[in-house]
ChimeraX commands (.cxc) that place a marker at each C-alpha (Angstrom):
marker #1 position 0.02,-0.01,0.05 radius 0.5
marker #1 position 1.34,3.39,-0.90 radius 0.5
marker #1 position 1.68,6.24,1.72 radius 0.5
marker #1 position -1.30,8.02,0.11 radius 0.5
marker #1 position -3.47,4.95,0.24 radius 0.5
marker #1 position -2.44,4.42,3.90 radius 0.5
marker #1 position -3.40,7.97,4.78 radius 0.5
marker #1 position -6.79,7.65,3.08 radius 0.5
marker #1 position -7.54,4.32,4.73 radius 0.5
marker #1 position -6.61,5.71,8.14 radius 0.5
marker #1 position -8.73,8.90,7.98 radius 0.5
marker #1 position -11.52,8.53,5.44 radius 0.5
marker #1 position -14.25,7.46,7.84 radius 0.5
marker #1 position -13.71,10.59,9.94 radius 0.5
marker #1 position -14.89,12.78,7.16 radius 0.5
marker #1 position -17.16,10.69,4.87 radius 0.5
marker #1 position -14.27,9.76,2.54 radius 0.5
marker #1 position -13.34,13.45,1.90 radius 0.5
marker #1 position -9.52,13.00,2.32 radius 0.5
marker #1 position -7.47,14.53,-0.52 radius 0.5
marker #1 position -3.92,15.60,-1.23 radius 0.5
marker #1 position -3.23,19.31,-1.25 radius 0.5
marker #1 position -6.64,20.86,-1.70 radius 0.5
marker #1 position -10.36,20.09,-1.00 radius 0.5
marker #1 position -12.26,19.36,-4.26 radius 0.5
marker #1 position -14.33,22.26,-5.53 radius 0.5
marker #1 position -17.84,22.07,-4.20 radius 0.5
marker #1 position -16.99,19.48,-1.59 radius 0.5
marker #1 position -19.00,19.49,1.61 radius 0.5
marker #1 position -17.25,19.80,4.96 radius 0.5
marker #1 position -15.68,18.54,7.12 radius 0.5
marker #1 position -12.78,17.47,4.98 radius 0.5
marker #1 position -9.09,16.51,5.45 radius 0.5
marker #1 position -6.19,17.45,3.23 radius 0.5
marker #1 position -2.63,16.32,3.48 radius 0.5
marker #1 position 0.70,17.33,2.02 radius 0.5
marker #1 position 4.17,15.88,2.23 radius 0.5
marker #1 position 6.29,18.87,3.31 radius 0.5
marker #1 position 9.67,17.14,3.43 radius 0.5
marker #1 position 11.25,14.36,5.36 radius 0.5
marker #1 position 14.52,12.80,6.13 radius 0.5
marker #1 position 16.42,11.62,3.07 radius 0.5
marker #1 position 18.64,8.60,3.78 radius 0.5
marker #1 position 21.08,6.50,1.70 radius 0.5
marker #1 position 23.35,3.76,2.76 radius 0.5
marker #1 position 27.08,4.45,2.45 radius 0.5
marker #1 position 27.43,1.83,-0.21 radius 0.5
marker #1 position 24.79,3.71,-2.33 radius 0.5
marker #1 position 21.87,1.33,-1.70 radius 0.5
marker #1 position 18.41,2.68,-0.98 radius 0.5
marker #1 position 16.90,1.80,2.43 radius 0.5
marker #1 position 13.71,-0.35,2.63 radius 0.5
marker #1 position 11.75,2.54,4.20 radius 0.5
marker #1 position 11.37,6.17,3.49 radius 0.5
marker #1 position 10.51,9.08,5.79 radius 0.5
marker #1 position 7.96,11.68,5.20 radius 0.5
marker #1 position 7.00,14.87,7.10 radius 0.5
marker #1 position 3.27,15.13,6.60 radius 0.5
marker #1 position 1.05,18.09,7.23 radius 0.5
marker #1 position -2.49,17.03,7.96 radius 0.5
marker #1 position -5.21,19.79,7.66 radius 0.5
marker #1 position -8.71,19.52,8.94 radius 0.5
marker #1 position -11.43,21.85,7.61 radius 0.5
marker #1 position -14.92,22.24,9.26 radius 0.5
marker #1 position -17.71,24.60,9.69 radius 0.5
marker #1 position -17.10,24.99,13.44 radius 0.5
marker #1 position -13.99,25.20,15.63 radius 0.5
marker #1 position -15.37,22.39,17.83 radius 0.5
marker #1 position -15.77,20.08,14.86 radius 0.5
marker #1 position -12.32,20.83,13.52 radius 0.5
marker #1 position -10.67,20.37,16.84 radius 0.5
marker #1 position -12.41,17.02,17.52 radius 0.5
marker #1 position -11.49,15.67,14.20 radius 0.5
marker #1 position -7.85,16.78,14.75 radius 0.5
marker #1 position -7.73,14.94,18.03 radius 0.5
marker #1 position -8.89,11.77,16.30 radius 0.5
marker #1 position -6.37,12.25,13.44 radius 0.5
marker #1 position -3.51,12.56,16.01 radius 0.5
marker #1 position -4.71,9.56,17.92 radius 0.5
marker #1 position -4.92,7.44,14.81 radius 0.5
marker #1 position -1.55,8.42,13.45 radius 0.5
marker #1 position 0.25,7.82,16.77 radius 0.5
marker #1 position -1.46,4.63,17.73 radius 0.5
marker #1 position -1.98,2.94,14.34 radius 0.5
marker #1 position 1.12,3.71,12.28 radius 0.5
marker #1 position 4.34,2.31,13.47 radius 0.5
marker #1 position 7.29,4.64,13.70 radius 0.5
marker #1 position 5.23,7.82,13.62 radius 0.5
marker #1 position 5.57,10.87,15.79 radius 0.5
marker #1 position 3.81,14.19,16.04 radius 0.5
marker #1 position 5.87,17.36,15.53 radius 0.5
marker #1 position 4.02,19.44,17.95 radius 0.5
marker #1 position 0.33,19.97,18.65 radius 0.5
marker #1 position -2.30,21.07,16.15 radius 0.5
marker #1 position -2.28,24.73,15.14 radius 0.5
marker #1 position -5.70,26.43,14.69 radius 0.5
marker #1 position -6.52,28.52,11.65 radius 0.5
marker #1 position -9.55,30.22,10.12 radius 0.5
marker #1 position -10.26,30.80,6.40 radius 0.5
marker #1 position -12.32,33.99,6.32 radius 0.5
marker #1 position -13.27,33.84,2.63 radius 0.5
marker #1 position -14.75,30.34,3.02 radius 0.5
marker #1 position -15.88,30.73,6.65 radius 0.5
marker #1 position -14.08,27.57,7.63 radius 0.5
marker #1 position -12.21,26.54,10.81 radius 0.5
marker #1 position -9.17,24.46,10.40 radius 0.5
marker #1 position -6.22,22.75,12.16 radius 0.5
marker #1 position -2.90,21.70,10.84 radius 0.5
marker #1 position -0.46,19.28,12.45 radius 0.5
marker #1 position 2.81,17.75,11.18 radius 0.5
marker #1 position 3.89,14.16,11.65 radius 0.5
marker #1 position 6.96,12.25,10.94 radius 0.5
marker #1 position 6.25,8.94,9.36 radius 0.5
marker #1 position 8.55,5.98,8.26 radius 0.5
marker #1 position 6.82,3.89,5.61 radius 0.5
marker #1 position 7.86,0.96,3.39 radius 0.5
marker #1 position 9.28,1.98,-0.01 radius 0.5
marker #1 position 7.10,0.11,-2.59 radius 0.5
marker link #1:1,2 radius 0.2
marker link #1:2,3 radius 0.2
marker link #1:3,4 radius 0.2
marker link #1:4,5 radius 0.2
marker link #1:5,6 radius 0.2
marker link #1:6,7 radius 0.2
marker link #1:7,8 radius 0.2
marker link #1:8,9 radius 0.2
marker link #1:9,10 radius 0.2
marker link #1:10,11 radius 0.2
marker link #1:11,12 radius 0.2
marker link #1:12,13 radius 0.2
marker link #1:13,14 radius 0.2
marker link #1:14,15 radius 0.2
marker link #1:15,16 radius 0.2
marker link #1:16,17 radius 0.2
marker link #1:17,18 radius 0.2
marker link #1:18,19 radius 0.2
marker link #1:19,20 radius 0.2
marker link #1:20,21 radius 0.2
marker link #1:21,22 radius 0.2
marker link #1:22,23 radius 0.2
marker link #1:23,24 radius 0.2
marker link #1:24,25 radius 0.2
marker link #1:25,26 radius 0.2
marker link #1:26,27 radius 0.2
marker link #1:27,28 radius 0.2
marker link #1:28,29 radius 0.2
marker link #1:29,30 radius 0.2
marker link #1:30,31 radius 0.2
marker link #1:31,32 radius 0.2
marker link #1:32,33 radius 0.2
marker link #1:33,34 radius 0.2
marker link #1:34,35 radius 0.2
marker link #1:35,36 radius 0.2
marker link #1:36,37 radius 0.2
marker link #1:37,38 radius 0.2
marker link #1:38,39 radius 0.2
marker link #1:39,40 radius 0.2
marker link #1:40,41 radius 0.2
marker link #1:41,42 radius 0.2
marker link #1:42,43 radius 0.2
marker link #1:43,44 radius 0.2
marker link #1:44,45 radius 0.2
marker link #1:45,46 radius 0.2
marker link #1:46,47 radius 0.2
marker link #1:47,48 radius 0.2
marker link #1:48,49 radius 0.2
marker link #1:49,50 radius 0.2
marker link #1:50,51 radius 0.2
marker link #1:51,52 radius 0.2
marker link #1:52,53 radius 0.2
marker link #1:53,54 radius 0.2
marker link #1:54,55 radius 0.2
marker link #1:55,56 radius 0.2
marker link #1:56,57 radius 0.2
marker link #1:57,58 radius 0.2
marker link #1:58,59 radius 0.2
marker link #1:59,60 radius 0.2
marker link #1:60,61 radius 0.2
marker link #1:61,62 radius 0.2
marker link #1:62,63 radius 0.2
marker link #1:63,64 radius 0.2
marker link #1:64,65 radius 0.2
marker link #1:65,66 radius 0.2
marker link #1:66,67 radius 0.2
marker link #1:67,68 radius 0.2
marker link #1:68,69 radius 0.2
marker link #1:69,70 radius 0.2
marker link #1:70,71 radius 0.2
marker link #1:71,72 radius 0.2
marker link #1:72,73 radius 0.2
marker link #1:73,74 radius 0.2
marker link #1:74,75 radius 0.2
marker link #1:75,76 radius 0.2
marker link #1:76,77 radius 0.2
marker link #1:77,78 radius 0.2
marker link #1:78,79 radius 0.2
marker link #1:79,80 radius 0.2
marker link #1:80,81 radius 0.2
marker link #1:81,82 radius 0.2
marker link #1:82,83 radius 0.2
marker link #1:83,84 radius 0.2
marker link #1:84,85 radius 0.2
marker link #1:85,86 radius 0.2
marker link #1:86,87 radius 0.2
marker link #1:87,88 radius 0.2
marker link #1:88,89 radius 0.2
marker link #1:89,90 radius 0.2
marker link #1:90,91 radius 0.2
marker link #1:91,92 radius 0.2
marker link #1:92,93 radius 0.2
marker link #1:93,94 radius 0.2
marker link #1:94,95 radius 0.2
marker link #1:95,96 radius 0.2
marker link #1:96,97 radius 0.2
marker link #1:97,98 radius 0.2
marker link #1:98,99 radius 0.2
marker link #1:99,100 radius 0.2
marker link #1:100,101 radius 0.2
marker link #1:101,102 radius 0.2
marker link #1:102,103 radius 0.2
marker link #1:103,104 radius 0.2
marker link #1:104,105 radius 0.2
marker link #1:105,106 radius 0.2
marker link #1:106,107 radius 0.2
marker link #1:107,108 radius 0.2
marker link #1:108,109 radius 0.2
marker link #1:109,110 radius 0.2
marker link #1:110,111 radius 0.2
marker link #1:111,112 radius 0.2
marker link #1:112,113 radius 0.2
marker link #1:113,114 radius 0.2
marker link #1:114,115 radius 0.2
marker link #1:115,116 radius 0.2
marker link #1:116,117 radius 0.2
marker link #1:117,118 radius 0.2
view
């Protein structure tokens, strides 16, 4: 399973399958979750071989119509990432945000994730 498939499988039921990379699909209802890979640790073995796992720094964004809903979903995201995925760590607590033009409340949180290289 790819990293993207893993993220979708882990979070889809929290937001009625509205988990997408980068941006929410136009016209999509809320709540929704977006994710982006915003870096990670590159690693190579001294002999030039690739390791069997890769590292990603992921930013998970939750968008909802109320602060309470966004915060509750964010807590569930953190719980699932940290208890379900092996070798995962949060890089700080969720940050709150508000998108005035869309009247949406959001959170974003970064995680470090080691995953198998397909």
